[in-house]
N, C-alpha and C positions, 0 to 999 in steps of 0.2 A: 661135216661141220657140226651137225646136231649131236653126234656121238661125242665129240670133243667138248662141246658146251655142257652136255649132260653129265660129263665127268667133272665139271667145274674148272677145267684147265689148271689143275694145281701146279703144273710145271712152269706156269708163267708167274714170275715173282710178284709183279704188280700190274694192275689194270689201269692205273692212272694215266699212262701215256695214251691210252685209247679212249678214255672217258675223262677229258680234261676238266669237266665240271666237278668240283670236289664233292658235292652232294650226291651226284650220280655215281661217281667212282666209289664212294663209301658204301652206297646201297648195293652196287654190284659185288663188291668185295664180301659183304655180308651174305648175300644170296648165294654166291657160289660155294660157300661153306655150309649153308644151312638148308637151301632149297634149290637144287640145281635145275629143276624143271622151270621154276619161276625165273631163275637166272637166264636160262636159254630164251624164254619168252621175252624178257626185258631186252636182251641183246638184239633180238629180231625187231623189236619195236624201235630201238635206237637206230638200227640199220635202215629200216624203212623211212624213218624220219630224215636220216642223212641223204638218202636217195631223193626224197621229195624236195629237200632244200638245195642239194648240190649236184644231183644227177646220178645215173646208174654207175658210171665209171668211178666216181668218188666213193660210192658205197662199196664197190668191189675192192678198190684199193684199201679202204679202211679195214675190210674184213680179213686181210691177210694175217693179222695178229692171231686169229683163231687157230691157224696152222703152225704157229711158231712155238718156241720153247723146248722142243725136243729134237732128236736126230731124224734124219731122213728115213732111216730104217724103222724107227718107232712109228713114224707117221704112216709108212707103208704097211706095217703090221696091222695098225688100226683099220686102214682102208681095206685090207684083205679080209679081216674079220667081218666088217660091215657088209662087204660085197657078198660073202658067202651066206650071211644071214638073210639078206634081201632076196637071194635066189630061191630061198625056201618059203618066203613070205607070200601069202595069197591076197594081201590087202592091196587096195588101189594105190597106197602110198609107197609101195615097194619100188626100188630102183632096179629096173630090168630092161634088157635090150629089146628094141622093136624087131619083130621077126622080118618084116619087109626090108628093113635097112641091113639086117644081118645077111639076108639072101643077096642083096645088091652088092655088098662088100665081097661076098664069095664070087659072084660073077665077074666083078671088076678084077679080082685077083687072078682069075683064070686067063684074062687077056693080058696079064703082065702089068697092069696099072699100078703105079706107085701111089699108095694111099697114106695120107697124113691125118692125124687127129690134132686139131688146133683148138685149144680149150683155155678158158679163163680159170679152170681148176688147177690145183698144184700138179705140175708135171709128174712128180714121183707117184702120186696117187693114181693117175690114169695109166701110167706105165704098168701098174700092178695087174691090169685087166686087158690091156690092148692086145696081147698075144693070144688071148682067147679067140679073137676074131682074125688072127693071122696078120696083125699089124705090128711090126717090130717096135720095140721100146724106143729105139732111136728115131722113129717116125712120129713120136708124140711130142708136140710142142705146147707147153702150157706155162702157167704161172711159175716163175722161178724165184725162190727166196734166197737171199744172201745168207750163207752160213758163217757163223762166228764161233770159233773154237769148237767146231763140230756140231753146233746146234743151229737149227733154223731160226733166223730172225724174222721180223715182220717186214723187213726192207726188200723191195722188189729189185730184181735185175731187169733193166729195160732192154728191148721193148717189152712192155706188158701186153699179154695176149688179150687185149680188149680193143674192139673196133679196128682202127687202122693198124694197131700194134700186131694184130694177127697176120695181116698182109706183110708187114715188115719182117716178122720172125720167119715166116715161110720163105721169103726171099733170101734171108740170111742163111737159112738151112739148106736151100737147094741151089745156091749160087745164082740167084736172080733169074732163074729159068721160068718163073711164073707158074701158073697152074691152069688146067683146062676147065674143071668143073668144081663147084663148091656147094656144100649143103650147110644150111644154118637154120636155127629155129628161134632166134631172138634178135633184137636191134643191135646187140653186140656183134652180130655176124654180118651186118649190112655192108660194111666196106669190103669184106672178104667176098661177098656175093657179087659186088659190082666191079671187082678187079679181075674177073675171070676172062680167059681167052674165048671160052665158048659160052657156057650158061651157068648161072647161079640158080639153085633150087631152094626155095624157102619152105621149110616144113612148118606148116601153119598149125599151131596149138590152140587156136581160137582166142588169142589174146588181143585181137584187133590191131595187130601191128602191120604196117604197110611197107613191104620190102622195096628196094630200089627198082626203078623202071627197067623193064626187060627181064626181070627175074621171073622164073616159073614158080608157081605156087602149088604145093601138094599138101592137102589136109591130112593130118595124122589122127583125126578124131576117132576113126574106126580101126586104127592099126592095133594089132594084137602083139603081145610080147612073145618071146621065144617060149614054146611049150616046155613045161618042166618034165624031167624024166619020169 
């Protein structure tokens, strides 16, 4: 998302549908052409304000426009570039996989467990990296944006993978077979954690979120990322 915003999203013709206040829209249009860092900062402020007023799901749904305006292939190309860059990044801000979770996925795969990635991120973006962990692209369930004339729009295909929508999409994908175990690290995952046949495991990032009753809690405060070659 940051990569797209720092580019000024020039492929999006107008920002007015996403910033209905004329003064704000005009400001955003100017910033994205003159100061993309400030543009990104202002977008995040607006996003946080929306979450504060309307809730996290409303913020997620609003943010879909950031991924719109280009083809799926173009979005995936950007995702691939960003992922490769982050794997070489040594800063704490780099997006890298947790080593313990990677090892757990390997062990589950050895037992023949079918593993799904269920995410509020765009499905095509996560499909670019899922196979690195042995998870087939077709087992990635994420945000799906409606295509119009080959271009991604900001309109969502329901169910949206937020909250109970994650549970609904898993059931659609596996023929209502349900699932035995689920891992999640945010309130967005709480319905998924509570609809398991066996156990939900909350990966606690120290944000003082309380998962559903019966959920196991695993702190990730001391988890290391996968060692670099």
